[in-house]
Backbone as a printed PyTorch tensor [residue, N CA C, xyz], in Angstrom:
tensor([[[ 45.2650, -35.4200, -39.7000],
         [ 44.7670, -34.2920, -38.9060],
         [ 45.1280, -34.5330, -37.4420]],

        [[ 45.6330, -33.4650, -36.8150],
         [ 46.0370, -33.5740, -35.4180],
         [ 44.8310, -33.4500, -34.5100]],

        [[ 44.6880, -34.4010, -33.6090],
         [ 43.5670, -34.3700, -32.6750],
         [ 43.8510, -33.3870, -31.5400]],

        [[ 42.7600, -32.6960, -31.0830],
         [ 42.8910, -31.7840, -29.9470],
         [ 42.9480, -32.5820, -28.6560]],

        [[ 43.8040, -32.1470, -27.7720],
         [ 43.8500, -32.7770, -26.4530],
         [ 42.6280, -32.3250, -25.6640]],

        [[ 42.1840, -33.1060, -24.6570],
         [ 41.0340, -32.7090, -23.8380],
         [ 41.2160, -31.3400, -23.2080]],

        [[ 42.4390, -31.0080, -22.7960],
         [ 42.6810, -29.7060, -22.1550],
         [ 42.4510, -28.5820, -23.1400]],

        [[ 42.9920, -28.7550, -24.3650],
         [ 42.8300, -27.7140, -25.3830],
         [ 41.3620, -27.5870, -25.7930]],

        [[ 40.6590, -28.7270, -25.8960],
         [ 39.2410, -28.6830, -26.2740],
         [ 38.4230, -27.9870, -25.2080]],

        [[ 38.7510, -28.2640, -23.9230],
         [ 38.0230, -27.6220, -22.8240],
         [ 38.2430, -26.1250, -22.8170]],

        [[ 39.4560, -25.7020, -23.0920],
         [ 39.7570, -24.2720, -23.1360],
         [ 38.9940, -23.5900, -24.2550]],

        [[ 38.8320, -24.3220, -25.3870],
         [ 38.0900, -23.7470, -26.5070],
         [ 36.6130, -23.5260, -26.1870]],

        [[ 36.0580, -24.3560, -25.3140],
         [ 34.6580, -24.2070, -24.8980],
         [ 34.5320, -23.1780, -23.7880]],

        [[ 35.4960, -23.1490, -22.8770],
         [ 35.4290, -22.2810, -21.7080],
         [ 35.5520, -20.8070, -22.0710]],

        [[ 36.4290, -20.4920, -23.0440],
         [ 36.6730, -19.0970, -23.3920],
         [ 35.4040, -18.3860, -23.8760]],

        [[ 34.6620, -18.9230, -24.8620],
         [ 33.4390, -18.2390, -25.2930],
         [ 32.3730, -18.2050, -24.1960]],

        [[ 32.3470, -19.2320, -23.3510],
         [ 31.3850, -19.2330, -22.2520],
         [ 31.6640, -18.0890, -21.2820]],

        [[ 32.9600, -17.8490, -20.9940],
         [ 33.3280, -16.7510, -20.0990],
         [ 33.0280, -15.3970, -20.7360]],

        [[ 33.2410, -15.3020, -22.0470],
         [ 32.9480, -14.0450, -22.7470],
         [ 31.4550, -13.7400, -22.6890]],

        [[ 30.6280, -14.7630, -22.9590],
         [ 29.1690, -14.5810, -22.8940],
         [ 28.7460, -14.2150, -21.4770]],

        [[ 29.3280, -14.8840, -20.4890],
         [ 29.0180, -14.5900, -19.0930],
         [ 29.3430, -13.1370, -18.7440]],

        [[ 30.5130, -12.6670, -19.1860],
         [ 30.9220, -11.2930, -18.9010],
         [ 29.9910, -10.2870, -19.5800]],

        [[ 29.6290, -10.5690, -20.8350],
         [ 28.7320,  -9.6650, -21.5600],
         [ 27.3660,  -9.5940, -20.8740]],

        [[ 26.8110, -10.7520, -20.5180],
         [ 25.4980, -10.7790, -19.8730],
         [ 25.5430, -10.1100, -18.4950]],

        [[ 26.6720, -10.2480, -17.8100],
         [ 26.8150,  -9.5950, -16.5150],
         [ 26.7550,  -8.0800, -16.6660]],

        [[ 27.4590,  -7.5750, -17.6730],
         [ 27.4660,  -6.1300, -17.9010],
         [ 26.0820,  -5.6350, -18.3360]],

        [[ 25.4450,  -6.3980, -19.2420],
         [ 24.1490,  -5.9670, -19.7790],
         [ 23.0480,  -6.0570, -18.7320]],

        [[ 22.9120,  -7.2370, -18.1030],
         [ 21.8030,  -7.4460, -17.1680],
         [ 22.0970,  -6.9610, -15.7570]],

        [[ 23.3810,  -6.9120, -15.3840],
         [ 23.7270,  -6.5040, -14.0250],
         [ 24.0530,  -5.0340, -13.8800]],

        [[ 24.4300,  -4.3790, -14.9750],
         [ 24.8090,  -2.9670, -14.9040],
         [ 24.0000,  -2.0900, -15.8570]],

        [[ 24.0920,  -2.3830, -17.1450],
         [ 23.4630,  -1.5070, -18.1400],
         [ 21.9460,  -1.4400, -17.9690]],

        [[ 21.2970,  -2.5980, -17.8760],
         [ 19.8330,  -2.6100, -17.7780],
         [ 19.3210,  -1.9490, -16.4870]],

        [[ 19.8670,  -2.2880, -15.3070],
         [ 19.3950,  -1.6190, -14.0920],
         [ 19.6100,  -0.1100, -14.1070]],

        [[ 20.7890,   0.3280, -14.5810],
         [ 21.0460,   1.7690, -14.6270],
         [ 20.1290,   2.4640, -15.6330]],

        [[ 19.8790,   1.8060, -16.7540],
         [ 19.0020,   2.4050, -17.7640],
         [ 17.5770,   2.5340, -17.2580]],

        [[ 17.0360,   1.4640, -16.6670],
         [ 15.6620,   1.5130, -16.1650],
         [ 15.5280,   2.4990, -15.0080]],

        [[ 16.5540,   2.5430, -14.1410],
         [ 16.5270,   3.5040, -13.0320],
         [ 16.5580,   4.9330, -13.5510]],

        [[ 17.4250,   5.2010, -14.5340],
         [ 17.5080,   6.5500, -15.0940],
         [ 16.2270,   6.9710, -15.7860]],

        [[ 15.6380,   6.0600, -16.5660],
         [ 14.3910,   6.3840, -17.2630],
         [ 13.2600,   6.6350, -16.2710]],

        [[ 13.1730,   5.7870, -15.2400],
         [ 12.1050,   5.9540, -14.2510],
         [ 12.2620,   7.2580, -13.4770]],

        [[ 13.5060,   7.6590, -13.2110],
         [ 13.7300,   8.9230, -12.5110],
         [ 13.3300,  10.1150, -13.3720]],

        [[ 13.4980,   9.9770, -14.6790],
         [ 13.1230,  11.0620, -15.5790],
         [ 11.6200,  11.1130, -15.8450]],

        [[ 11.0090,   9.9420, -16.0520],
         [  9.6080,   9.8880, -16.4530],
         [  8.6600,   9.8310, -15.2550]],

        [[  9.0160,   9.0160, -14.2300],
         [  8.1520,   8.8540, -13.0590],
         [  8.9510,   9.0720, -11.7760]],

        [[  9.4690,  10.2710, -11.5340],
         [ 10.3370,  10.4760, -10.3680],
         [  9.6350,  10.2390,  -9.0320]],

        [[  8.3610,  10.6210,  -8.9190],
         [  7.6380,  10.4370,  -7.6550],
         [  7.4650,   8.9560,  -7.3380]],

        [[  7.0180,   8.1950,  -8.3280],
         [  6.7960,   6.7640,  -8.1270],
         [  8.1170,   6.0190,  -7.9220]],

        [[  9.1580,   6.4280,  -8.6590],
         [ 10.4440,   5.7470,  -8.5760],
         [ 11.1020,   5.9230,  -7.2030]],

        [[ 10.7300,   6.9690,  -6.4980],
         [ 11.3020,   7.2340,  -5.1780],
         [ 10.3760,   6.8280,  -4.0420]],

        [[  9.4420,   5.9300,  -4.3200],
         [  8.6210,   5.3710,  -3.2510],
         [  7.2820,   6.0350,  -3.0380]],

        [[  6.8650,   6.9280,  -3.9360],
         [  5.5750,   7.6260,  -3.8080],
         [  5.4350,   8.2720,  -2.4330]],

        [[  6.4830,   8.9670,  -2.0170],
         [  6.4890,   9.5940,  -0.6970],
         [  5.5730,  10.8160,  -0.6430]],

        [[  4.9950,  11.0420,   0.5390],
         [  4.1610,  12.2170,   0.7810],
         [  4.9160,  13.1460,   1.7240]],

        [[  5.0800,  14.3850,   1.3090],
         [  5.7720,  15.3740,   2.1390],
         [  4.7910,  16.3990,   2.6620]],

        [[  5.0630,  16.8560,   3.8720],
         [  4.2570,  17.9210,   4.4620],
         [  5.1910,  18.8280,   5.2380]],

        [[  5.1730,  20.1110,   4.9060],
         [  6.0670,  21.0940,   5.5170],
         [  7.5270,  20.6840,   5.3730]],

        [[  7.8530,  20.1120,   4.2010],
         [  9.2280,  19.7600,   3.9210],
         [  9.6900,  18.4560,   4.5280]],

        [[  8.8160,  17.7220,   5.2010],
         [  9.2080,  16.4640,   5.8250],
         [  8.3600,  15.3230,   5.2660]],

        [[  8.9910,  14.1640,   5.0960],
         [  8.2810,  12.9800,   4.6180],
         [  7.4350,  12.4280,   5.7550]],

        [[  6.1370,  12.2660,   5.4990],
         [  5.2260,  11.7630,   6.5330],
         [  4.7000,  10.3680,   6.2060]],

        [[  5.0810,   9.8410,   5.0550],
         [  4.6420,   8.5050,   4.7030],
         [  4.6750,   8.2940,   3.2070]],

        [[  4.0930,   7.1860,   2.7950],
         [  4.0230,   6.8270,   1.3820],
         [  2.5920,   6.4520,   1.0260]],

        [[  2.2000,   6.7610,  -0.1890],
         [  0.8620,   6.3670,  -0.6290],
         [  0.7660,   4.8600,  -0.8480]],

        [[  1.8980,   4.1660,  -0.7670],
         [  1.9220,   2.7240,  -1.0100],
         [  1.8820,   1.8980,   0.2770]],

        [[  2.0680,   2.5390,   1.4290],
         [  2.1160,   1.8250,   2.7050],
         [  1.1490,   2.4770,   3.6830]],

        [[  0.2830,   1.6710,   4.2740],
         [ -0.7140,   2.1950,   5.2110],
         [ -0.0900,   2.6530,   6.5220]],

        [[ -0.8810,   3.3870,   7.2980],
         [ -0.4920,   3.8040,   8.6340],
         [ -1.6700,   3.5570,   9.5720]],

        [[ -1.3670,   3.4420,  10.8590],
         [ -2.4210,   3.1620,  11.8270],
         [ -3.0690,   4.4510,  12.3070]],

        [[ -4.3920,   4.5100,  12.2100],
         [ -5.1710,   5.6280,  12.7230],
         [ -6.2580,   5.0720,  13.6300]],

        [[ -6.4390,   5.6910,  14.7940],
         [ -7.4670,   5.2220,  15.7230],
         [ -8.3200,   6.3460,  16.2820]],

        [[ -7.9070,   7.6120,  16.0880],
         [ -8.7020,   8.7310,  16.5810],
         [ -9.9780,   8.8720,  15.7490]],

        [[-11.0980,   9.2370,  16.3660],
         [-12.3710,   9.3460,  15.6380],
         [-12.3470,  10.3240,  14.4650]],

        [[-11.4600,  11.3320,  14.5040],
         [-11.4470,  12.3370,  13.4480],
         [-10.7510,  11.8590,  12.1830]],

        [[-10.1730,  10.6560,  12.2350],
         [ -9.4670,  10.1200,  11.0800],
         [-10.2180,   8.9330,  10.4740]],

        [[-10.0370,   8.7720,   9.1710],
         [-10.5000,   7.5490,   8.5210],
         [ -9.5390,   6.4270,   8.9140]],

        [[-10.1010,   5.2710,   9.1930],
         [ -9.2750,   4.1230,   9.5860],
         [ -9.0510,   3.2260,   8.3900]],

        [[ -7.8460,   2.6710,   8.3120],
         [ -7.5210,   1.7680,   7.2150],
         [ -7.7610,   0.3190,   7.5920]],

        [[ -7.2230,  -0.5670,   6.8020],
         [ -7.3550,  -1.9950,   7.0710],
         [ -6.4680,  -2.4030,   8.2390]],

        [[ -6.8110,  -3.5010,   8.8730],
         [ -5.9640,  -4.0480,   9.9250],
         [ -4.6390,  -4.5220,   9.3190]],

        [[ -3.6120,  -4.5450,  10.1380],
         [ -2.3130,  -5.0330,   9.6910],
         [ -1.8350,  -6.1160,  10.6490]],

        [[ -1.3730,  -7.2290,  10.0860],
         [ -0.9060,  -8.3580,  10.8960],
         [  0.6120,  -8.4050,  11.0000]],

        [[  1.3020,  -7.3610,  10.5380],
         [  2.7640,  -7.3890,  10.5920],
         [  3.2510,  -7.2180,  12.0310]],

        [[  4.4370,  -7.7190,  12.3010],
         [  5.0260,  -7.6350,  13.6380],
         [  6.4130,  -6.9950,  13.5340]],

        [[  6.9300,  -6.3710,  14.5880],
         [  6.2840,  -6.2270,  15.8960],
         [  5.2860,  -5.0890,  15.9710]],

        [[  5.0980,  -4.3550,  14.9010],
         [  4.1650,  -3.2400,  14.8990],
         [  3.3660,  -3.2610,  13.5980]],

        [[  2.1740,  -2.6460,  13.5950],
         [  1.3660,  -2.6190,  12.3700],
         [  2.0640,  -1.8710,  11.2410]],

        [[  1.8070,  -2.3020,  10.0220],
         [  2.3190,  -1.6650,   8.8080],
         [  3.8470,  -1.6150,   8.7850]],

        [[  4.4670,  -2.6700,   9.2920],
         [  5.9240,  -2.7800,   9.2950],
         [  6.3680,  -3.2830,   7.9260]],

        [[  6.9310,  -2.3840,   7.1130],
         [  7.2850,  -2.7380,   5.7380],
         [  8.3680,  -3.8000,   5.6570]],

        [[  9.1750,  -3.9380,   6.6980],
         [ 10.2370,  -4.9520,   6.6760],
         [  9.7240,  -6.3380,   7.0400]],

        [[  8.4520,  -6.4340,   7.4240],
         [  7.8790,  -7.7320,   7.7950],
         [  6.5340,  -7.9240,   7.1030]],

        [[  6.4750,  -7.5400,   5.8420],
         [  5.2270,  -7.6260,   5.0970],
         [  4.7010,  -9.0540,   5.0580]],

        [[  3.4060,  -9.1990,   5.2910],
         [  2.7910, -10.5200,   5.2500],
         [  1.4640, -10.5330,   5.9760]],

        [[  0.6660, -11.5630,   5.7230],
         [ -0.6200, -11.7020,   6.3820],
         [ -0.4920, -12.5120,   7.6600]],

        [[ -1.6200, -12.7070,   8.3330],
         [ -1.6200, -13.4610,   9.5820],
         [ -1.5460, -14.9690,   9.3430]],

        [[ -1.9580, -15.3910,   8.1440],
         [ -2.0250, -16.8180,   7.7990],
         [ -2.9680, -17.5910,   8.7140]],

        [[ -3.9350, -16.9010,   9.3230],
         [ -4.9140, -17.5620,  10.1770],
         [ -6.0700, -18.0690,   9.3260]],

        [[ -6.4610, -19.3060,   9.5550],
         [ -7.5590, -19.8950,   8.8050],
         [ -8.9060, -19.3590,   9.2600]],

        [[ -9.9610, -19.5770,   8.4630],
         [-11.2820, -19.0360,   8.7860],
         [-11.8710, -19.5890,  10.0860]],

        [[-11.3630, -20.7300,  10.5550],
         [-11.8750, -21.3050,  11.7960],
         [-10.9960, -20.9800,  13.0030]],

        [[ -9.9580, -20.1840,  12.7770],
         [ -9.0460, -19.8330,  13.8600],
         [ -9.7000, -18.7890,  14.7650]],

        [[ -9.7380, -19.0750,  16.0640],
         [-10.3980, -18.1680,  17.0050],
         [ -9.7030, -16.8170,  17.0740]],

        [[ -8.3800, -16.7990,  16.8850],
         [ -7.6470, -15.5320,  16.9240],
         [ -8.1140, -14.5950,  15.8160]],

        [[ -8.4420, -15.1480,  14.6660],
         [ -8.9470, -14.3370,  13.5570],
         [-10.3110, -13.7530,  13.9120]],

        [[-11.1710, -14.5720,  14.4790],
         [-12.5020, -14.0970,  14.8900],
         [-12.3870, -13.0450,  15.9820]],

        [[-11.4680, -13.2340,  16.9130],
         [-11.2870, -12.2660,  18.0050],
         [-10.8000, -10.9190,  17.4800]],

        [[ -9.8770, -10.9580,  16.4960],
         [ -9.3610,  -9.7110,  15.9210],
         [-10.4620,  -8.9610,  15.1910]],

        [[-11.2780,  -9.6740,  14.4430],
         [-12.3850,  -9.0300,  13.7300],
         [-13.4040,  -8.4540,  14.7100]],

        [[-13.7070,  -9.2030,  15.7670],
         [-14.6730,  -8.7260,  16.7670],
         [-14.1610,  -7.4760,  17.4770]],

        [[-12.8540,  -7.4640,  17.7960],
         [-12.2660,  -6.2990,  18.4500],
         [-12.3790,  -5.0600,  17.5670]],

        [[-12.1720,  -5.2330,  16.2580],
         [-12.2780,  -4.0900,  15.3500],
         [-13.7300,  -3.6390,  15.2200]],

        [[-14.6550,  -4.5850,  15.1700],
         [-16.0830,  -4.2280,  15.1230],
         [-16.4710,  -3.4300,  16.3670]],

        [[-16.0290,  -3.8990,  17.5270],
         [-16.3320,  -3.2050,  18.7770],
         [-15.7530,  -1.7920,  18.7870]],

        [[-14.5230,  -1.6440,  18.2640],
         [-13.8900,  -0.3180,  18.2250],
         [-14.6480,   0.6240,  17.2930]],

        [[-15.0840,   0.1080,  16.1480],
         [-15.8390,   0.9350,  15.2030],
         [-17.1920,   1.3350,  15.7860]],

        [[-17.8630,   0.4110,  16.4470],
         [-19.1570,   0.7150,  17.0620],
         [-18.9990,   1.7130,  18.2040]],

        [[-17.9410,   1.5520,  18.9950],
         [-17.7090,   2.4680,  20.1110],
         [-17.3970,   3.8800,  19.6320]],

        [[-16.6710,   3.9900,  18.5200],
         [-16.3130,   5.3010,  17.9840],
         [-17.5050,   6.0050,  17.3440]],

        [[-18.5130,   5.2340,  16.9290],
         [-19.6810,   5.8100,  16.2510],
         [-20.9290,   4.9980,  16.6260]],

        [[-21.4080,   5.1400,  17.8840],
         [-22.4980,   4.2910,  18.3750],
         [-23.7920,   4.4050,  17.5750]],

        [[-24.0310,   5.5610,  16.9770],
         [-25.2740,   5.7520,  16.2450],
         [-25.2840,   5.1670,  14.8430]],

        [[-24.1430,   4.6820,  14.3890],
         [-24.0340,   4.1410,  13.0360],
         [-24.4700,   2.6760,  13.0430]],

        [[-25.6000,   2.4120,  12.4050],
         [-26.1280,   1.0460,  12.3700],
         [-25.9140,   0.3650,  11.0180]],

        [[-25.1490,   0.9860,  10.1400],
         [-24.8830,   0.3910,   8.8300],
         [-24.0310,  -0.8690,   8.9820]],

        [[-24.1390,  -1.7840,   8.0450],
         [-23.2400,  -2.9470,   8.0550],
         [-21.7950,  -2.4910,   7.8700]],

        [[-20.8980,  -3.0840,   8.6260],
         [-19.4910,  -2.7070,   8.5340],
         [-18.8470,  -3.4420,   7.3610]],

        [[-18.2600,  -2.7160,   6.4160],
         [-17.5850,  -3.3680,   5.2810],
         [-16.4820,  -4.3020,   5.7570]],

        [[-16.3200,  -5.4040,   5.0680],
         [-15.3960,  -6.4470,   5.5220],
         [-13.9540,  -5.9810,   5.5480]],

        [[-13.5630,  -5.0420,   4.6730],
         [-12.1590,  -4.6440,   4.6620],
         [-11.7810,  -3.7880,   5.8740]],

        [[-12.7650,  -3.3470,   6.6640],
         [-12.4510,  -2.6110,   7.8840],
         [-12.1840,  -3.5380,   9.0660]],

        [[-12.4930,  -4.8170,   8.9220],
         [-12.2930,  -5.7470,  10.0350],
         [-11.3810,  -6.9090,   9.6590]],

        [[-10.7640,  -6.8320,   8.4950],
         [ -9.8670,  -7.9090,   8.0580],
         [ -8.5380,  -7.3240,   7.6020]],

        [[ -7.4780,  -8.0960,   7.7780],
         [ -6.1470,  -7.6590,   7.3650],
         [ -5.8970,  -8.0420,   5.9130]],

        [[ -5.0650,  -7.2750,   5.2590],
         [ -4.7030,  -7.5790,   3.8780],
         [ -3.6020,  -8.6290,   3.8530]],

        [[ -3.3740,  -9.2110,   2.6870],
         [ -2.3430, -10.2280,   2.5520],
         [ -0.9460,  -9.6890,   2.8060]],

        [[ -0.7220,  -8.4220,   2.4800],
         [  0.6040,  -7.8300,   2.6740],
         [  0.7630,  -7.2220,   4.0570]],

        [[ -0.3630,  -6.8510,   4.6890],
         [ -0.3040,  -6.1460,   5.9580],
         [  0.0430,  -4.6830,   5.8030]],

        [[  0.1610,  -4.2090,   4.5610],
         [  0.5940,  -2.8300,   4.3060],
         [ -0.4170,  -2.0370,   3.4850]],

        [[ -1.5820,  -2.6050,   3.2270],
         [ -2.5420,  -2.0060,   2.3030],
         [ -2.8600,  -0.5580,   2.6930]],

        [[ -2.5930,   0.4090,   1.8000],
         [ -2.8450,   1.8130,   2.1150],
         [ -4.2610,   2.2680,   1.7650]],

        [[ -5.0290,   1.4150,   1.1060],
         [ -6.3390,   1.8080,   0.5810],
         [ -7.4690,   1.0570,   1.2660]],

        [[ -8.6520,   1.6630,   1.2110],
         [ -9.8790,   0.9950,   1.6360],
         [-10.8990,   1.1500,   0.5170]],

        [[-11.9330,   0.3410,   0.5770],
         [-12.9860,   0.4390,  -0.4290],
         [-13.7840,   1.7220,  -0.2240]],

        [[-14.5060,   2.1140,  -1.2530],
         [-15.3640,   3.3020,  -1.1480],
         [-16.4280,   3.0680,  -0.0840]],

        [[-16.9330,   1.8410,   0.0150],
         [-17.9380,   1.5210,   1.0340],
         [-17.3720,   1.7110,   2.4350]],

        [[-16.1030,   1.3180,   2.6390],
         [-15.4630,   1.4800,   3.9450],
         [-15.2670,   2.9550,   4.2840]],

        [[-14.9670,   3.7580,   3.2830],
         [-14.8360,   5.2030,   3.5130],
         [-16.1990,   5.8260,   3.8050]],

        [[-17.2140,   5.4460,   3.0400],
         [-18.5590,   5.9900,   3.2530],
         [-19.0710,   5.6670,   4.6490]],

        [[-18.7440,   4.4770,   5.1410],
         [-19.1860,   4.0730,   6.4780],
         [-18.6590,   5.0280,   7.5460]],

        [[-17.4990,   5.6280,   7.3270],
         [-16.8450,   6.4480,   8.3470],
         [-17.0990,   7.9460,   8.2060]],

        [[-17.7740,   8.3590,   7.1440],
         [-17.9340,   9.7950,   6.8630],
         [-18.6090,  10.5320,   8.0110]],

        [[-19.6890,  10.0100,   8.5200],
         [-20.4340,  10.7200,   9.5730],
         [-19.5940,  10.8830,  10.8390]],

        [[-18.8600,   9.8510,  11.2180],
         [-18.0160,   9.9430,  12.4120],
         [-16.9330,  10.9970,  12.2450]],

        [[-16.2610,  10.9820,  11.1030],
         [-15.1860,  11.9420,  10.8550],
         [-15.7430,  13.3620,  10.7940]],

        [[-16.8700,  13.5470,  10.1210],
         [-17.4770,  14.8790,  10.0100],
         [-17.8550,  15.4150,  11.3890]],

        [[-18.4320,  14.5770,  12.2140],
         [-18.8340,  14.9920,  13.5600],
         [-17.6160,  15.3480,  14.4080]],

        [[-16.5570,  14.5450,  14.3280],
         [-15.3600,  14.7840,  15.1270],
         [-14.6340,  16.0560,  14.6980]],

        [[-14.7590,  16.4110,  13.4360],
         [-14.0760,  17.5960,  12.9160],
         [-14.9860,  18.8110,  12.8130]],

        [[-16.2370,  18.6530,  13.2180],
         [-17.2200,  19.7420,  13.1180],
         [-17.3230,  20.2320,  11.6710]],

        [[-17.4260,  19.2800,  10.7690],
         [-17.5800,  19.5660,   9.3450],
         [-18.8860,  18.9620,   8.8590]],

        [[-19.3280,  19.4060,   7.7050],
         [-20.5220,  18.8130,   7.1210],
         [-20.1570,  17.4820,   6.4670]],

        [[-21.0960,  16.5490,   6.4650],
         [-20.8510,  15.2650,   5.8260],
         [-20.6330,  15.4380,   4.3270]],

        [[-21.2650,  16.4490,   3.7420],
         [-21.0960,  16.7030,   2.3160],
         [-19.6570,  17.0890,   2.0030]],

        [[-19.0640,  17.9340,   2.8450],
         [-17.6820,  18.3590,   2.6110],
         [-16.7180,  17.1850,   2.7700]],

        [[-16.9450,  16.3540,   3.7610],
         [-16.0800,  15.1850,   3.9500],
         [-16.2530,  14.2070,   2.7860]],

        [[-17.4990,  14.0500,   2.3340],
         [-17.7630,  13.1630,   1.1970],
         [-17.0470,  13.6520,  -0.0550]],

        [[-16.9530,  14.9620,  -0.2370],
         [-16.2390,  15.5110,  -1.3830],
         [-14.7530,  15.1640,  -1.3170]],

        [[-14.1920,  15.1860,  -0.1000],
         [-12.7750,  14.8340,   0.0590],
         [-12.5560,  13.3510,  -0.2330]],

        [[-13.5130,  12.5370,   0.1720],
         [-13.4200,  11.1040,  -0.1340],
         [-13.4270,  10.8980,  -1.6450]],

        [[-14.3180,  11.5840,  -2.3220],
         [-14.4140,  11.4720,  -3.7770],
         [-13.1260,  11.9380,  -4.4420]],

        [[-12.5210,  12.9860,  -3.9060],
         [-11.2890,  13.5250,  -4.4950],
         [-10.1220,  12.5450,  -4.3670]],

        [[-10.1670,  11.6870,  -3.3470],
         [ -9.0660,  10.7540,  -3.1290],
         [ -9.4370,   9.3260,  -3.5130]],

        [[-10.4830,   9.1850,  -4.2970],
         [-10.8850,   7.8740,  -4.7960],
         [-10.1740,   7.5990,  -6.1140]],

        [[ -9.4760,   6.4880,  -6.1770],
         [ -8.7810,   6.0830,  -7.3980],
         [ -9.6370,   5.0760,  -8.1530]],

        [[ -9.9480,   5.4140,  -9.3950],
         [-10.8410,   4.5860, -10.2050],
         [-10.0660,   3.4540, -10.8880]],

        [[-10.7760,   2.4100, -11.3120],
         [-10.1160,   1.2950, -12.0040],
         [ -9.4200,   1.7510, -13.2800]],

        [[ -8.3290,   1.0890, -13.5990],
         [ -7.5640,   1.4020, -14.8010],
         [ -8.4210,   1.1370, -16.0340]],

        [[ -8.6290,   2.1860, -16.8410],
         [ -9.4830,   2.0950, -18.0290],
         [-10.9100,   1.6750, -17.6800]],

        [[-11.2660,   1.8370, -16.3960],
         [-12.6070,   1.4830, -15.9720],
         [-12.8650,  -0.0020, -15.9290]],

        [[-11.8010,  -0.8200, -16.0510],
         [-11.9770,  -2.2670, -16.1340],
         [-11.2230,  -3.0340, -15.0570]],

        [[ -9.9890,  -2.6660, -14.7940],
         [ -9.1260,  -3.4590, -13.9230],
         [ -9.1890,  -2.9620, -12.4830]],

        [[ -9.6750,  -3.8070, -11.5770],
         [ -9.7420,  -3.4510, -10.1700],
         [-11.0430,  -2.7740,  -9.7920]],

        [[-11.0720,  -2.2750,  -8.5540],
         [-12.2350,  -1.5910,  -8.0180],
         [-11.8170,  -0.2220,  -7.4930]],

        [[-12.7630,   0.7080,  -7.3680],
         [-12.4300,   2.0220,  -6.8030],
         [-11.9320,   1.8790,  -5.3670]],

        [[-10.8670,   2.5760,  -5.0210],
         [-10.3210,   2.5430,  -3.6600],
         [ -9.9750,   3.9570,  -3.2160]],

        [[ -9.8640,   4.1310,  -1.9060],
         [ -9.5550,   5.4330,  -1.3180],
         [ -8.2500,   5.3180,  -0.5440]],

        [[ -7.3100,   6.2130,  -0.8010],
         [ -6.0380,   6.2060,  -0.0790],
         [ -6.2300,   6.8960,   1.2670]],

        [[ -6.0600,   6.1380,   2.3430],
         [ -6.3820,   6.6210,   3.6890],
         [ -5.4400,   7.7320,   4.1430]],

        [[ -4.1420,   7.5470,   3.9610],
         [ -3.1810,   8.5460,   4.4240],
         [ -3.3680,   9.8670,   3.7040]],

        [[ -3.4860,   9.8280,   2.3800],
         [ -3.6580,  11.0690,   1.6220],
         [ -4.9440,  11.7850,   2.0330]],

        [[ -6.0100,  11.0300,   2.2600],
         [ -7.2880,  11.6200,   2.6710],
         [ -7.1710,  12.2700,   4.0420]],

        [[ -6.5600,  11.5940,   5.0000],
         [ -6.4330,  12.1520,   6.3460],
         [ -5.5500,  13.3910,   6.3770]],

        [[ -4.4650,  13.3790,   5.6000],
         [ -3.6040,  14.5620,   5.5360],
         [ -4.3440,  15.7350,   4.9110]],

        [[ -5.1530,  15.4410,   3.9120],
         [ -5.9560,  16.4890,   3.2780],
         [ -6.9200,  17.0980,   4.2940]],

        [[ -7.5910,  16.2640,   5.0680],
         [ -8.5300,  16.7580,   6.0690],
         [ -7.8350,  17.5700,   7.1510]],

        [[ -6.6420,  17.1740,   7.5420],
         [ -5.8850,  17.9320,   8.5510],
         [ -5.5430,  19.3310,   8.0780]],

        [[ -5.4560,  19.4960,   6.7580],
         [ -5.0970,  20.8140,   6.2300],
         [ -6.2860,  21.6890,   5.9100]],

        [[ -7.4990,  21.2000,   6.1920],
         [ -8.7100,  21.9400,   5.8720],
         [ -9.2690,  22.6670,   7.0790]],

        [[-10.0030,  23.7210,   6.8120],
         [-10.7350,  24.4270,   7.8460],
         [-12.1420,  23.8390,   7.9510]],

        [[-12.6710,  23.8520,   9.1420],
         [-14.0170,  23.3140,   9.3440],
         [-15.0450,  24.1770,   8.6140]],

        [[-16.0140,  23.5240,   8.0050],
         [-17.0830,  24.2520,   7.3160],
         [-18.4190,  23.6420,   7.7070]],

        [[-19.4410,  24.4630,   7.6820],
         [-20.7820,  24.0140,   8.0220],
         [-21.7370,  24.3600,   6.9010]]])
C-alpha cells in the first residue's frame, strides 16, 4: 500500500474543513440573519425597527430609550449617567459609583431637591427610582409608585384633575409578563406625549 505524503494528507484534511467553513459562513452569516430579519419585519415590524414613536409624521423617540424631562408639567424619568449627555444611546452604562461615593449621594440629593422644589406640598416619600440612575442609563420606564408620586404636580401644572392624569398613568402601565415576570412599569415618554395631546379637563 502506498503511503500518503504529509502534503497530500494535509490537503485531504484542509478541503473538508474549508467546505464546512464556507457552508457555516453562508448559513450563520447570511441565511440566518436575513431570515430572522425578514420574519421580524413581517411579524413584529414596530419592534424590529426600534419601537419608534412618531408624532405628526416625525420620529420623536423610542419606547426603549428614556428622555430627559424637567418641566413640572411632565413626568420625570430615572436619572441617566451617560456622557456627554443624558440618555446617550451610544454611551450606555451606569455611573459605577459605589454606595459610599460622595458623588452618588450628591446626585441623589440634587434630584430630591429638584423634586421637592417642583412640588413643595408633596410630603410623600420619594421612590428610589426617581433619585437613582439605571445600569444602562437609558431606562425609559419608572415604577408605578414613581408615577403616582408625580400625579398631583403634573395635574396642577396642566390644570387637569388628578383622576384624569391617574387614568393616563394606568393606560401606560405595562404589567408583568403572565403576571409573574417583572414588576408593573410606566413608559415616561409615551405618557408625556399622550398628555401633550390631551385637552385640560376638570
